[in-house]
C-alpha positions as CSV (number, residue, x, y, z in Angstrom):
1,X,-26.5,-51.8,103.6
2,X,-27.4,-48.1,103.9
3,X,-24.0,-46.5,103.8
4,X,-23.3,-43.9,101.2
5,X,-20.6,-46.2,99.5
6,X,-22.7,-49.3,99.5
7,X,-22.1,-52.9,100.9
8,X,-18.8,-53.5,99.0
9,X,-17.1,-51.3,101.5
10,X,-18.3,-53.2,104.5
11,X,-17.5,-56.5,102.7
12,X,-13.9,-55.4,102.0
13,X,-13.4,-54.2,105.5
14,X,-14.7,-57.5,107.0
15,X,-12.5,-59.4,104.7
16,X,-9.5,-57.2,105.9
17,X,-10.0,-57.9,109.5
18,X,-10.7,-61.6,109.1
19,X,-7.3,-61.9,107.4
20,X,-5.7,-60.3,110.3
21,X,-7.6,-62.0,113.2
22,X,-7.9,-65.9,112.9
23,X,-10.0,-66.0,116.1
24,X,-12.7,-63.8,114.6
25,X,-15.9,-64.8,112.7
26,X,-18.4,-62.4,111.1
27,X,-22.1,-62.7,110.4
28,X,-22.8,-60.6,107.3
29,X,-26.3,-59.5,106.7
30,X,-26.9,-58.2,103.2
31,X,-29.8,-57.8,100.8
32,X,-30.6,-60.7,98.4
33,X,-30.4,-58.1,95.6
34,X,-26.6,-58.0,96.1
35,X,-26.0,-61.8,95.7
36,X,-24.5,-61.7,92.3
37,X,-21.4,-59.7,92.9
38,X,-21.0,-61.1,96.4
39,X,-21.0,-64.6,95.1
40,X,-18.3,-63.7,92.7
41,X,-16.1,-62.2,95.5
42,X,-16.4,-65.2,97.8
43,X,-15.6,-67.6,94.9
44,X,-12.2,-65.9,94.6
45,X,-9.1,-67.9,95.5
46,X,-8.0,-65.2,97.9
47,X,-11.2,-65.6,100.0
48,X,-10.7,-69.3,100.6
49,X,-8.8,-69.0,103.8
50,X,-11.4,-67.0,105.6
51,X,-14.6,-68.3,104.0
52,X,-15.3,-70.7,106.9
53,X,-15.4,-67.6,109.2
54,X,-17.6,-65.4,107.0
55,X,-21.2,-66.3,107.2
56,X,-23.6,-64.7,104.8
57,X,-27.2,-64.0,105.5
58,X,-29.3,-62.9,102.6
59,X,-32.2,-60.8,103.6
60,X,-35.4,-59.7,101.8
61,X,-35.4,-56.2,103.1
62,X,-32.9,-53.4,104.1
63,X,-33.3,-50.1,105.7
64,X,-32.7,-47.1,103.5
65,X,-31.3,-43.8,104.6
66,X,-34.5,-42.1,103.8
67,X,-36.7,-44.5,105.9
68,X,-38.2,-42.9,109.0
69,X,-37.4,-44.8,112.2
70,X,-41.2,-45.6,112.8
71,X,-41.4,-47.1,109.2
72,X,-38.3,-49.3,109.8
73,X,-39.7,-50.3,113.2
74,X,-43.1,-51.3,111.7
75,X,-42.4,-52.5,108.3
76,X,-38.8,-53.7,108.2
77,X,-38.4,-56.5,110.8
78,X,-36.9,-58.7,108.2
79,X,-34.3,-56.2,107.1
80,X,-30.6,-56.7,107.3
81,X,-30.3,-54.2,110.2
82,X,-33.2,-55.8,112.3
83,X,-31.9,-59.4,111.7
84,X,-28.3,-58.4,112.7
85,X,-29.6,-56.9,115.9
86,X,-31.7,-60.0,116.7
87,X,-28.5,-62.0,116.4
88,X,-27.3,-60.2,119.5
89,X,-30.6,-60.9,121.3
90,X,-30.3,-64.6,120.4
91,X,-26.6,-64.7,121.8
92,X,-25.3,-65.6,118.3
93,X,-22.9,-62.7,118.2
94,X,-21.2,-60.4,120.6
95,X,-21.5,-57.1,118.7
96,X,-23.3,-55.5,115.8
97,X,-21.8,-52.8,113.6
98,X,-23.8,-50.7,111.0
99,X,-23.1,-47.6,108.9
100,X,-26.8,-47.4,108.0
101,X,-29.7,-45.1,109.1
102,X,-29.0,-43.8,112.7
103,X,-32.5,-43.2,113.6
104,X,-33.7,-46.7,112.5
105,X,-30.7,-48.3,114.2
106,X,-31.7,-46.5,117.5
107,X,-35.4,-47.5,117.1
108,X,-34.7,-51.1,116.2
109,X,-32.0,-51.5,118.9
110,X,-34.6,-50.3,121.6
111,X,-37.2,-52.6,120.3
112,X,-35.0,-55.7,119.8
113,X,-32.6,-55.4,122.7
114,X,-34.5,-53.3,125.1
115,X,-32.9,-50.5,127.4
116,X,-31.5,-50.8,130.8
117,X,-33.8,-50.1,133.7
118,X,-34.3,-46.3,134.3
119,X,-32.8,-45.5,130.9
120,X,-35.4,-44.2,128.5
121,X,-33.2,-43.4,125.5
122,X,-30.0,-44.9,124.3
123,X,-27.2,-42.3,123.5
124,X,-24.7,-42.3,120.8
125,X,-21.2,-42.1,122.4
126,X,-17.7,-42.0,121.1
127,X,-14.1,-41.6,122.5
128,X,-12.5,-38.6,121.1
129,X,-8.7,-38.1,121.3
130,X,-7.4,-35.4,123.7
131,X,-4.0,-34.2,124.9
132,X,-3.9,-36.8,127.7
133,X,-6.6,-39.5,127.5
134,X,-9.7,-40.4,125.5
135,X,-12.8,-38.4,126.3
136,X,-16.2,-40.1,126.0
137,X,-18.8,-37.7,124.6
138,X,-22.5,-38.3,124.4
139,X,-25.0,-37.8,122.8
140,X,-23.7,-37.3,119.3
141,X,-26.9,-37.3,117.3
142,X,-29.2,-40.1,118.3
143,X,-31.4,-37.8,120.5
144,X,-31.7,-34.2,119.1
145,X,-33.7,-32.6,122.0
146,X,-33.7,-33.9,125.5
147,X,-34.6,-32.4,128.8
148,X,-32.8,-32.4,132.2
149,X,-33.8,-35.9,133.0
150,X,-32.4,-37.1,129.6
151,X,-29.1,-35.4,130.2
152,X,-29.0,-36.9,133.7
153,X,-29.5,-40.4,132.1
154,X,-26.6,-39.7,129.7
155,X,-24.4,-38.8,132.7
156,X,-25.3,-42.1,134.4
157,X,-24.6,-44.1,131.2
158,X,-21.3,-42.3,130.5
159,X,-20.0,-42.7,134.0
160,X,-21.1,-46.4,134.1
161,X,-19.3,-47.1,130.8
162,X,-16.1,-45.4,132.1
163,X,-16.3,-47.3,135.4
164,X,-16.7,-50.6,133.4
165,X,-13.4,-49.7,131.7
166,X,-11.7,-49.4,135.0
167,X,-12.0,-45.6,135.8
168,X,-12.9,-45.6,139.5
169,X,-14.3,-42.1,139.8
170,X,-14.8,-40.5,136.4
171,X,-14.5,-36.8,135.9
172,X,-17.7,-35.7,134.3
173,X,-18.8,-32.3,132.8
174,X,-21.9,-30.9,130.9
175,X,-21.2,-29.1,127.7
176,X,-22.5,-25.5,127.9
177,X,-22.0,-22.0,126.6
178,X,-20.3,-20.9,129.8
179,X,-19.0,-22.3,133.0
180,X,-21.1,-20.3,135.3
181,X,-24.1,-21.9,137.0
182,X,-26.4,-19.4,135.5
183,X,-25.4,-20.0,131.9
184,X,-27.4,-22.1,129.4
185,X,-31.1,-23.1,129.1
186,X,-33.2,-24.0,132.2
187,X,-33.0,-27.7,131.3
188,X,-29.2,-27.6,131.2
189,X,-29.1,-25.8,134.5
190,X,-31.5,-28.3,136.1
191,X,-29.5,-31.2,134.6
192,X,-26.4,-29.8,136.2
193,X,-28.1,-29.7,139.6
194,X,-29.2,-33.4,139.1
195,X,-25.9,-34.6,138.1
196,X,-24.1,-32.9,140.9
197,X,-26.0,-35.3,143.3
198,X,-24.8,-38.4,141.4
199,X,-22.6,-40.7,143.6
200,X,-19.4,-42.3,142.3
201,X,-18.3,-39.5,140.0
202,X,-16.3,-36.3,140.1
203,X,-18.7,-33.7,138.7
204,X,-16.7,-30.7,137.4
205,X,-19.8,-28.6,136.4
206,X,-20.3,-26.9,133.0
207,X,-17.5,-26.9,130.4
208,X,-17.1,-25.0,127.2
209,X,-16.2,-26.6,123.9
210,X,-12.7,-25.2,123.8
211,X,-11.9,-27.4,127.0
212,X,-12.8,-30.7,125.3
213,X,-9.3,-31.4,124.1
214,X,-7.4,-30.5,127.2
215,X,-7.5,-34.1,128.6
216,X,-8.9,-33.2,132.0
217,X,-12.3,-35.1,131.6
218,X,-13.4,-38.6,131.3
219,X,-16.9,-37.9,130.1
220,X,-18.8,-34.9,128.7
221,X,-22.5,-35.0,128.0
222,X,-24.8,-32.9,125.9
223,X,-27.9,-33.3,123.7
224,X,-27.5,-34.9,120.2
225,X,-28.0,-31.6,118.4
226,X,-25.1,-29.8,120.0
227,X,-22.9,-33.0,120.3
228,X,-23.2,-33.7,116.6
229,X,-22.3,-30.1,115.6
230,X,-19.3,-30.1,118.0
231,X,-18.0,-33.5,116.7
232,X,-18.5,-32.5,113.1
233,X,-16.8,-29.2,113.6
234,X,-13.8,-30.9,115.3
235,X,-13.6,-33.3,112.4
236,X,-13.6,-30.7,109.8
237,X,-11.0,-28.7,111.7
238,X,-8.7,-31.6,112.0
239,X,-8.9,-32.4,108.3
240,X,-8.2,-28.7,107.6
241,X,-5.1,-28.7,109.9
242,X,-3.8,-31.9,108.3
243,X,-4.3,-30.5,104.7
244,X,-2.6,-27.2,105.7
245,X,0.3,-29.1,107.2
246,X,0.8,-30.8,103.9
247,X,0.6,-27.7,101.9
248,X,3.1,-25.9,104.2
249,X,5.6,-28.7,103.7
250,X,5.3,-28.7,99.9
251,X,5.2,-24.9,99.4
252,X,9.0,-24.5,99.4
253,X,12.3,-26.3,99.0
254,X,13.1,-26.2,102.7
255,X,9.8,-27.8,103.6
256,X,10.2,-30.6,101.0
257,X,13.7,-31.3,102.5
258,X,12.4,-31.2,106.0
259,X,9.6,-33.7,105.1
260,X,12.2,-36.2,104.0
261,X,13.6,-36.5,107.5
262,X,10.4,-36.1,109.4
263,X,8.1,-38.2,107.3
264,X,7.4,-40.9,109.9
265,X,6.6,-38.4,112.6
266,X,4.4,-36.4,110.3
267,X,2.5,-39.4,109.2
268,X,1.9,-40.6,112.8
269,X,0.7,-37.1,113.7
270,X,-1.7,-37.0,110.7
271,X,-3.0,-40.5,111.7
272,X,-3.8,-39.1,115.2
273,X,-5.7,-36.3,113.6
274,X,-7.6,-38.2,111.0
275,X,-11.2,-38.8,112.0
276,X,-11.2,-42.1,110.1
277,X,-8.9,-43.5,112.7
278,X,-11.4,-42.9,115.4
279,X,-14.4,-44.2,113.5
280,X,-17.3,-45.9,115.4
281,X,-19.7,-44.7,118.1
282,X,-21.4,-46.8,120.7
283,X,-25.1,-47.0,121.3
284,X,-25.0,-46.8,125.0
285,X,-28.2,-47.8,127.0
286,X,-29.3,-51.0,125.2
287,X,-28.7,-54.5,126.4
288,X,-25.9,-55.3,123.8
289,X,-23.0,-53.9,122.1
290,X,-24.0,-51.9,119.0
291,X,-21.5,-49.8,117.1
292,X,-22.5,-47.1,114.6
293,X,-20.1,-46.3,111.8
294,X,-20.4,-43.1,109.8
295,X,-22.7,-43.2,106.9
296,X,-19.8,-41.9,104.7
297,X,-17.5,-44.7,105.8
298,X,-15.0,-46.0,103.3
299,X,-13.3,-49.3,103.8
300,X,-10.7,-47.9,106.2
301,X,-13.3,-46.2,108.3
302,X,-15.5,-49.2,108.5
303,X,-12.5,-51.4,109.3
304,X,-11.6,-49.0,112.2
305,X,-15.2,-49.3,113.5
306,X,-14.8,-53.2,113.4
307,X,-11.5,-52.9,115.3
308,X,-13.3,-50.5,117.8
309,X,-16.1,-53.1,118.3
310,X,-13.6,-55.9,118.7
311,X,-11.7,-53.9,121.4
312,X,-15.0,-53.4,123.3
313,X,-15.9,-57.0,123.2
314,X,-12.4,-58.1,124.4
315,X,-12.6,-55.5,127.2
316,X,-15.9,-56.9,128.4
317,X,-17.2,-53.5,129.4
318,X,-20.7,-54.1,127.9
319,X,-21.1,-57.1,130.3
320,X,-20.2,-55.0,133.3
321,X,-22.2,-51.9,132.6
322,X,-25.6,-53.3,133.7
323,X,-24.5,-54.0,137.3
324,X,-22.6,-50.7,137.5
325,X,-25.8,-48.8,136.5
326,X,-27.7,-50.5,139.3
327,X,-24.9,-49.3,141.8
328,X,-25.1,-45.7,140.5
329,X,-28.9,-45.7,140.8
330,X,-28.8,-46.5,144.5
């Protein structure tokens, strides 16, 4: 509920992944107002094979995209989003995925799951593809304006997550308008000083946006305002490059002939560029695995978010991050 394209998208994506994974079950939280079409869908013959692993919870409320986080927290504790998060707290599921209201998801996650000790605000984090290895970038929009201490906490969270994934000494940088220590706001400069004293990481200092895709870093941190702009700009550029690549091949006879022989390579290249293939962001800092899918997610994008969540569950990183945070804090 709450995504731009409605719950049919999430239902189709859930159905798709259940067909592929016989070891997976899904708890599906949906508004009772949607029961008519959903009942028709689950009565279909094609749904019979996965029906026993698809558990529907009809809820009397749902969080709308226009709801303020405070309103969702106070008035919508019986919403699809709130009850899905409570299923993590009750150890009924291992992960929660939503393409709904980001602010509400953040507020309800903090309330329902609580944050780790010494972490005030969870951060939205995502792996972005680079020339060498994935780069964990946070925050991507959950916290618009944070000070030096908040950025320091993001660094601790990002480093702990990478360590939980097996990176012994993560290379970490702070996104800034220049590499020099004198660049940026006072809060960013102070954050750099605090992070430089953090044990267990290789702090490389300030990095500029054009360095993000070089593949030299494991983690980059920033506030949610600048992180969201950087991510959306990158996604727009990637779509533009992919579209121009198609136009170039179709613009003349030579290009069309070339595409006949290089089609598999071209398609693989386009998939690597497609933001849909990297859908899903982690809500780092809460006691549970919460994945935020884009509000504009279509079936393929939400399916990729489900795959991403499943990968994190199987890796077990969310179970290890708590103890690693304790080690970093010492």
